[in-house]
C-alpha positions as CSV (number, residue, x, y, z in Angstrom):
1,M,82.6,123.4,82.8
2,S,82.5,123.7,86.6
3,Q,85.8,124.0,88.4
4,R,86.9,120.7,89.6
5,V,88.9,120.0,92.7
6,K,91.5,117.2,92.7
7,V,91.2,114.2,95.0
8,K,94.7,114.8,96.5
9,Q,93.7,118.4,97.4
10,I,90.5,117.2,99.1
11,L,92.2,114.4,101.1
12,S,95.0,116.7,102.3
13,D,92.6,119.5,103.4
14,D,91.6,119.5,107.0
15,R,88.2,121.1,106.3
16,A,84.8,119.5,105.9
17,N,81.3,120.7,105.1
18,Y,82.1,122.5,101.8
19,E,80.9,122.0,98.3
20,V,83.1,120.7,95.4
21,T,83.0,119.1,92.0
22,V,85.2,116.1,91.4
23,K,85.9,114.3,88.2
24,G,87.7,111.0,87.6
25,W,87.4,107.3,87.0
26,V,85.5,104.7,88.9
27,R,87.7,102.1,90.7
28,S,84.7,100.3,92.2
29,F,81.0,100.6,92.9
30,R,79.4,98.7,95.8
31,N,76.0,98.3,97.2
32,N,74.6,100.6,94.5
33,Q,75.7,103.4,96.8
34,F,79.4,103.8,97.3
35,I,81.7,104.9,94.4
36,A,85.5,104.7,94.8
37,L,86.8,107.6,92.6
38,N,90.4,108.1,91.5
39,D,91.6,111.0,89.3
40,G,95.4,110.2,89.1
41,S,96.5,113.0,91.4
42,T,97.1,110.4,94.1
43,N,96.8,106.6,94.5
44,N,94.1,107.2,97.2
45,I,90.5,107.2,96.3
46,L,87.6,109.5,97.3
47,Q,84.5,107.8,98.4
48,I,81.3,109.2,96.8
49,V,78.0,108.4,98.4
50,I,75.0,108.7,96.1
51,D,71.4,108.8,96.9
52,T,70.2,105.6,95.3
53,E,66.5,106.3,95.6
54,N,66.8,109.6,93.8
55,T,69.2,108.5,91.1
56,D,68.0,107.3,87.7
57,P,68.3,103.5,87.5
58,A,69.7,103.9,84.0
59,T,72.5,106.0,85.4
60,L,73.2,103.5,88.2
61,K,73.8,100.8,85.6
62,R,76.4,103.0,83.8
63,I,78.5,103.4,87.0
64,T,81.0,100.7,86.2
65,T,84.8,100.1,86.9
66,G,86.7,102.4,84.5
67,A,83.8,104.8,83.7
68,S,84.5,108.5,83.8
69,I,82.2,110.6,86.0
70,S,81.6,114.0,87.4
71,A,80.1,114.5,90.8
72,T,79.1,117.6,92.7
73,G,78.2,117.7,96.4
74,E,79.3,118.3,99.9
75,I,82.5,117.0,101.5
76,I,81.5,115.6,104.9
77,P,83.2,113.6,107.7
78,S,83.1,109.9,106.9
79,M,81.7,107.3,109.2
80,G,83.5,104.5,107.2
81,K,86.9,103.0,107.9
82,G,89.9,104.1,106.0
83,Q,88.9,107.6,105.0
84,R,88.5,110.9,106.9
85,V,86.0,112.5,104.5
86,E,83.7,111.5,101.7
87,L,81.6,113.3,99.1
88,K,77.8,113.3,99.5
89,A,76.7,113.7,95.9
90,K,73.9,116.0,94.9
91,T,74.4,115.5,91.1
92,L,76.2,112.8,89.2
93,E,77.0,112.7,85.5
94,I,78.5,109.9,83.4
95,L,81.2,111.5,81.2
96,G,82.4,108.2,79.6
97,D,81.0,104.7,79.7
98,C,83.1,101.7,80.2
99,D,81.9,98.2,79.3
100,P,82.8,96.0,82.3
101,E,82.8,92.9,80.1
102,K,85.6,94.2,77.9
103,Y,87.6,96.5,80.2
104,P,91.0,94.8,80.7
105,L,91.6,96.2,84.2
106,Q,89.4,94.5,86.7
107,L,89.8,94.6,90.5
108,K,89.2,90.9,90.8
109,N,92.4,89.8,89.1
110,R,95.7,91.6,89.7
111,P,97.4,91.8,86.3
112,S,101.1,91.0,85.9
113,L,103.6,93.6,84.8
114,E,104.2,91.6,81.6
115,Y,100.5,91.8,80.8
116,L,100.3,95.5,81.6
117,R,103.2,96.2,79.1
118,E,100.9,94.8,76.4
119,I,98.3,97.4,77.4
120,A,100.6,100.2,78.2
121,H,98.0,102.7,77.0
122,L,95.8,101.7,80.0
123,R,98.4,100.8,82.7
124,F,98.6,104.4,83.9
125,R,95.3,103.7,85.6
126,T,96.8,101.1,88.0
127,N,98.2,102.1,91.4
128,T,101.7,100.9,90.5
129,F,102.0,102.9,87.3
130,G,100.2,105.9,88.7
131,A,102.9,106.0,91.4
132,I,105.8,105.4,88.9
133,F,104.8,108.1,86.5
134,R,104.1,110.7,89.2
135,L,107.5,109.9,90.5
136,R,109.1,110.2,87.1
137,S,107.5,113.6,86.6
138,S,108.9,114.8,90.0
139,L,112.4,113.6,89.2
140,A,112.3,115.3,85.8
141,F,111.3,118.6,87.5
142,A,114.0,118.1,90.1
143,V,116.6,117.7,87.3
144,H,115.7,121.2,85.9
145,K,115.4,122.7,89.4
146,F,119.0,121.5,90.3
147,F,120.7,122.9,87.2
148,N,118.6,126.1,87.3
149,E,119.7,126.7,90.9
150,K,123.3,126.1,89.8
151,G,123.1,128.7,87.1
152,F,123.3,126.2,84.2
153,Q,121.8,127.0,80.8
154,Y,119.4,124.4,79.3
155,L,120.5,123.6,75.8
156,H,118.4,121.8,73.2
157,T,120.7,119.6,71.1
158,P,119.6,118.0,67.8
159,I,117.6,114.8,67.6
160,I,118.7,114.3,63.9
161,T,122.4,114.4,63.5
162,A,125.2,113.3,61.1
163,S,127.6,112.5,63.9
164,D,128.1,109.4,66.1
165,A,129.2,110.7,69.5
166,E,129.9,107.3,70.9
167,G,131.6,105.8,67.8
168,A,129.6,102.6,68.3
169,G,127.7,102.8,65.0
170,E,124.5,101.4,66.6
171,M,122.2,104.1,65.2
172,F,118.8,104.5,63.6
173,R,119.0,105.9,60.1
174,V,116.9,108.9,59.2
175,T,116.0,109.1,55.5
176,T,113.3,110.2,53.0
177,L,114.7,108.1,50.2
178,D,112.5,105.5,48.5
179,L,113.6,102.3,50.2
180,K,112.4,100.1,47.3
181,N,114.5,102.1,44.8
182,P,117.1,104.4,46.4
183,P,119.4,106.5,44.2
184,R,122.8,104.9,43.8
185,T,126.4,106.2,43.2
186,E,128.5,104.9,40.3
187,N,130.0,102.2,42.6
188,G,126.5,101.0,43.6
189,E,126.3,102.5,47.1
190,I,123.2,104.5,48.2
191,D,123.6,108.1,47.2
192,F,122.7,110.1,50.3
193,K,123.4,113.4,48.4
194,E,119.9,112.8,47.0
195,D,118.4,112.5,50.6
196,F,116.6,115.3,52.4
197,F,119.6,116.6,54.2
198,G,122.1,115.8,51.4
199,R,124.0,113.4,53.5
200,S,123.6,110.3,55.7
201,T,121.8,111.2,59.0
202,N,120.6,109.3,62.1
203,L,118.8,109.7,65.4
204,T,121.2,111.0,68.1
205,V,122.9,108.7,70.5
206,S,124.0,111.6,72.6
207,G,123.9,115.4,72.8
208,Q,127.4,115.5,74.3
209,L,129.4,116.8,71.3
210,E,127.0,119.7,70.7
211,G,126.8,120.3,74.4
212,E,130.5,120.9,74.5
213,L,130.1,123.6,71.9
214,G,127.6,125.3,74.2
215,A,129.9,124.9,77.3
216,M,132.8,126.6,75.5
217,A,130.8,129.8,75.4
218,L,128.2,129.6,78.2
219,S,130.4,127.8,80.7
220,D,127.8,125.5,82.2
221,I,125.1,123.9,80.2
222,Y,122.9,120.7,80.4
223,T,120.8,118.8,78.0
224,F,117.8,116.6,78.8
225,G,116.2,114.9,75.9
226,P,115.6,111.6,74.1
227,T,118.4,109.5,72.7
228,F,118.4,106.4,70.6
229,R,120.5,103.2,70.3
230,A,119.8,100.6,67.7
231,E,121.5,97.8,69.7
232,N,119.6,94.5,69.7
233,S,119.6,94.2,73.5
234,N,116.5,92.5,74.9
235,T,117.3,93.0,78.6
236,A,115.6,94.5,81.6
237,R,118.2,97.4,81.5
238,H,118.1,98.5,77.8
239,L,115.8,100.6,75.7
240,A,116.1,101.7,72.1
241,E,114.6,105.1,73.0
242,F,115.5,106.7,76.3
243,W,116.1,110.0,78.0
244,M,119.6,111.4,78.8
245,I,120.7,114.2,81.1
246,E,124.1,115.5,79.9
247,P,125.7,118.5,81.6
248,E,128.9,119.9,80.2
249,M,131.1,122.4,82.2
250,A,133.9,124.6,81.1
251,F,136.9,124.9,83.5
252,Y,136.0,121.6,85.3
253,E,138.4,118.8,85.9
254,L,137.6,115.2,86.8
255,E,137.3,115.9,90.6
256,D,134.8,118.7,89.9
257,N,132.9,116.4,87.6
258,M,132.6,113.7,90.2
259,N,131.5,116.2,92.9
260,L,128.8,117.6,90.7
261,A,127.4,114.2,89.7
262,E,127.3,113.0,93.3
263,E,125.6,116.2,94.4
264,F,123.1,116.0,91.5
265,I,122.0,112.4,92.2
266,K,121.6,113.1,95.9
267,Y,119.6,116.3,95.2
268,V,117.0,114.6,92.9
269,I,116.6,111.6,95.1
270,K,116.0,113.8,98.1
271,Y,113.5,115.8,96.1
272,A,111.5,112.6,95.5
273,L,111.7,111.6,99.2
274,D,110.4,115.1,100.2
275,N,107.7,115.4,97.5
276,N,106.6,111.9,96.6
277,R,106.6,110.2,100.0
278,E,103.1,108.7,99.5
279,D,104.0,107.1,96.1
280,L,107.4,105.9,97.5
281,E,105.7,104.2,100.5
282,F,103.3,102.5,98.1
283,L,106.2,101.3,95.9
284,A,108.2,100.2,98.9
285,S,105.3,98.0,100.2
286,R,104.9,96.6,96.7
287,L,108.7,95.8,96.6
288,V,108.4,94.0,99.9
289,E,105.7,91.7,98.5
290,E,107.7,91.1,95.3
291,E,110.9,90.2,97.3
292,K,109.0,87.6,99.3
293,Q,108.9,85.5,96.1
294,K,112.8,85.5,95.9
295,P,115.2,83.2,97.8
296,Q,116.4,84.8,101.0
297,A,120.0,85.3,99.7
298,E,118.6,87.5,96.8
299,R,116.5,89.8,98.9
300,S,117.6,93.4,99.6
301,D,119.2,94.2,102.9
302,M,117.3,97.5,103.0
303,G,113.8,98.6,102.2
304,L,113.3,101.1,99.3
305,I,113.0,104.3,101.3
306,E,115.8,103.2,103.6
307,K,118.0,102.6,100.6
308,L,117.2,106.0,99.1
309,E,118.0,107.7,102.4
310,F,121.2,105.8,102.7
311,V,122.3,107.1,99.2
312,V,121.4,110.7,100.1
313,N,123.1,110.6,103.5
314,N,126.4,108.8,102.7
315,E,129.5,109.6,100.6
316,F,130.0,107.5,97.5
317,M,133.0,105.3,97.5
318,R,135.7,106.4,95.0
319,L,138.5,104.2,93.6
320,T,140.4,103.7,90.4
321,Y,139.7,101.1,87.7
322,T,143.0,99.5,88.6
323,E,142.0,99.1,92.3
324,A,138.6,97.7,91.2
325,V,140.2,95.1,88.9
326,S,142.4,94.0,91.8
327,I,139.4,93.5,94.1
328,L,137.4,91.7,91.4
329,K,140.3,89.4,90.4
330,D,140.7,88.3,94.0
331,S,136.9,88.0,94.7
332,K,135.2,84.7,95.5
333,P,132.9,84.8,92.4
334,N,135.9,85.2,90.2
335,K,138.0,82.6,91.9
336,N,135.1,80.1,91.9
337,K,134.3,81.0,88.3
338,K,130.8,82.3,89.2
339,F,131.2,85.4,87.1
340,Q,129.9,84.9,83.5
341,Y,132.9,87.1,82.4
342,L,136.0,86.2,84.4
343,I,138.4,88.9,85.3
344,E,141.8,87.7,84.1
345,G,143.7,91.0,84.6
346,W,144.0,94.7,83.8
347,G,142.3,95.9,80.7
348,A,139.1,93.9,81.1
349,D,135.9,95.8,80.2
350,L,133.8,95.6,83.3
351,Q,130.3,94.1,82.9
352,S,127.2,94.7,84.9
353,E,127.9,91.7,87.1
354,H,131.3,93.1,88.1
355,E,129.9,96.6,88.8
356,R,127.1,95.2,90.9
357,Y,129.5,93.0,92.9
358,L,131.6,96.1,93.8
359,V,128.5,98.0,94.9
360,E,126.2,95.4,96.4
361,K,128.7,92.9,97.9
362,H,132.1,94.6,98.5
363,F,131.4,98.2,99.4
364,K,127.7,98.1,99.9
365,K,127.3,101.7,98.7
366,P,127.4,103.6,95.4
367,V,130.8,103.5,93.8
368,I,132.6,106.0,91.5
369,L,135.3,104.3,89.4
370,T,137.9,106.5,87.7
371,D,140.9,106.2,85.3
372,Y,139.9,103.5,82.9
373,P,142.1,102.0,80.2
374,K,142.0,104.2,77.1
375,E,141.2,101.2,74.9
376,I,137.8,100.7,76.4
377,K,136.7,104.3,76.5
378,S,135.7,107.0,74.0
379,F,138.0,109.1,71.8
380,Y,137.1,112.4,73.5
381,M,138.3,111.5,77.0
382,K,141.5,113.2,78.3
383,L,144.6,111.0,78.5
384,N,146.3,110.7,81.8
385,S,150.1,111.3,82.0
386,D,150.7,107.5,82.2
387,G,149.6,107.3,78.5
388,K,147.5,104.2,79.4
389,T,144.4,105.5,81.1
390,V,141.9,108.3,80.6
391,R,140.2,110.6,83.1
392,A,136.9,108.8,82.9
393,M,134.4,108.3,85.8
394,D,131.5,105.9,86.1
395,I,129.0,105.9,89.0
396,L,127.7,102.5,89.9
397,F,124.5,101.9,91.8
398,P,123.0,98.8,93.5
399,G,120.6,96.9,91.3
400,I,121.5,99.0,88.3
401,G,125.2,98.9,87.6
402,E,126.4,102.0,85.7
403,I,124.0,104.9,86.2
404,V,126.4,107.7,85.2
405,G,129.3,107.8,82.7
406,G,131.5,110.8,82.3
407,S,135.0,112.2,81.9
408,Q,137.2,115.2,81.7
409,R,137.3,115.9,77.9
410,E,140.6,116.1,76.0
411,E,141.1,119.8,75.3
412,D,144.4,119.5,73.5
413,Y,143.8,119.7,69.7
414,D,146.8,117.5,68.7
415,K,146.1,114.8,71.3
416,L,142.4,114.7,70.4
417,V,143.1,114.4,66.6
418,S,145.7,111.7,67.4
419,R,143.1,109.7,69.4
420,M,140.5,110.1,66.7
421,Q,142.8,108.8,64.0
422,E,143.8,105.9,66.4
423,M,140.2,104.9,66.9
424,G,139.0,105.5,63.3
425,V,136.8,108.5,64.0
426,P,136.5,110.7,60.9
427,V,138.4,113.9,61.6
428,E,137.1,116.0,58.7
429,E,133.4,115.2,59.5
430,L,134.0,116.5,63.1
431,S,135.9,119.7,62.1
432,W,133.2,121.8,63.8
433,F,133.8,119.9,67.1
434,L,137.5,120.4,66.8
435,D,137.1,124.1,66.4
436,T,136.4,124.3,70.2
437,R,140.1,123.1,70.6
438,R,141.4,125.4,67.9
439,F,139.8,128.6,69.2
440,G,140.2,129.3,72.9
441,T,140.3,125.8,74.2
442,A,139.9,125.2,77.9
443,P,139.7,122.3,80.4
444,H,136.2,121.0,80.5
445,A,134.2,117.9,81.7
446,G,130.8,116.4,81.6
447,F,128.7,113.3,82.2
448,G,125.6,111.5,81.0
449,L,122.9,110.0,83.2
450,G,120.3,107.7,81.7
451,F,117.1,109.1,83.2
452,E,115.2,105.7,83.1
453,R,118.0,104.1,85.1
454,L,117.5,106.8,87.8
455,V,113.7,106.2,87.8
456,L,114.4,102.5,88.0
457,F,116.5,102.9,91.1
458,V,114.2,105.4,92.9
459,S,111.1,103.4,92.2
460,G,112.5,100.0,93.1
461,M,111.2,98.5,89.8
462,T,113.4,95.9,88.2
463,N,112.6,96.2,84.5
464,I,113.4,99.5,82.6
465,R,110.3,99.0,80.4
466,D,108.1,99.8,83.4
467,V,109.5,103.3,84.1
468,I,109.0,104.8,80.6
469,P,105.4,105.4,79.4
470,F,105.8,103.6,76.0
471,P,108.9,101.4,75.9
472,R,110.7,101.0,72.5
473,T,112.6,97.7,72.4
474,P,113.6,95.2,69.6
475,K,110.5,94.1,67.7
476,N,108.3,96.4,69.7
477,A,107.1,99.9,68.8
478,E,103.5,99.8,69.9
479,F,101.3,102.9,70.4
């Protein structure tokens, strides 16, 4: 195999008049002479000029949209518009044929995002999804880079677990039992003692509880892995399988937690701005075209890149849940009954429409809400001295709603057990978790960020199914 050079490298090189081998997929072939080649390293194409007279006619017929080819020749200055250089081919080889009659990605008709979700195995070859998944890759790298620079340890927490960190119960069961004839106990219930792990297990909804164990020895850890929710939510914001970033920090209180989360988000967005400018500019222009279809009132005040730079360069607004409820209760949408879920008073569980109102209409910047009522938050969150609220913090983003959820954790053993009993969380089953409070407990905090929601925001896309390679949603597990 000859050493190939990627298209991105050739196009960013100031040189000309040197020989290379390129390999990629044909985007178009015109006049039996000019091939537009893309190899996925960039959305841009390299024009390959072939010598028609000295190329086998049978080979020419096989140069079709979608075909995979290898070409060797000289990079020369281009006389054509729109490109600085082109490849004058000396040899050309067809690596993989593509039947133009059956290939579902043709240049003539621009496929819809809905159609492309049905052929998710091929949508990587489009400009939109090439840009999205290069961006996703960069953001994932930036996550690790940020925490590595901060001295955090990367902890792998289990995918299969017997605990329910959120207490929501919306979990995918993991079992090797015969579903047609499972073993049963004397009272007729399924006997999970006969199962592979000897107990009922499920796919994890969060690595947080195990992350806390790591933090109570290593000080600062983070997890970054897949999590699963079996909630029947067919929306543009929910997936059954998604990736979560969950740092846990010993000796952190709520303020430290908020500071870290804000710094983290700004860091990874800035990394994308610095390293994926070309893809972001493409996605920004795509968003402008998409927004032209919307009524004027629904269009964004800022372009995509402007919005990302605004987030990086401005402080997030911080306020308590109580202050937020007061703003929402007195807001026009609430008074005019425009909210689907009206805010009657303190204690209401804020919905996406409320979060987006605060961010997009009232403050016009990202918002961090703190100190929620204990009734609407998880058992592990530290109680405030008022006995009514917990040291929780959610970060709300425009177009997304909640992007981060976190809290200072309850480190007091007796208070934590009391909260677990109050909320029906099995104390005995989580005795391993409670050991961190029995033996050398310490103040600690952490947060979770849904990676796909971050990619959704940075890419400007509007449906979460378009920012993960193979979306898992109700009644859909293709590929």
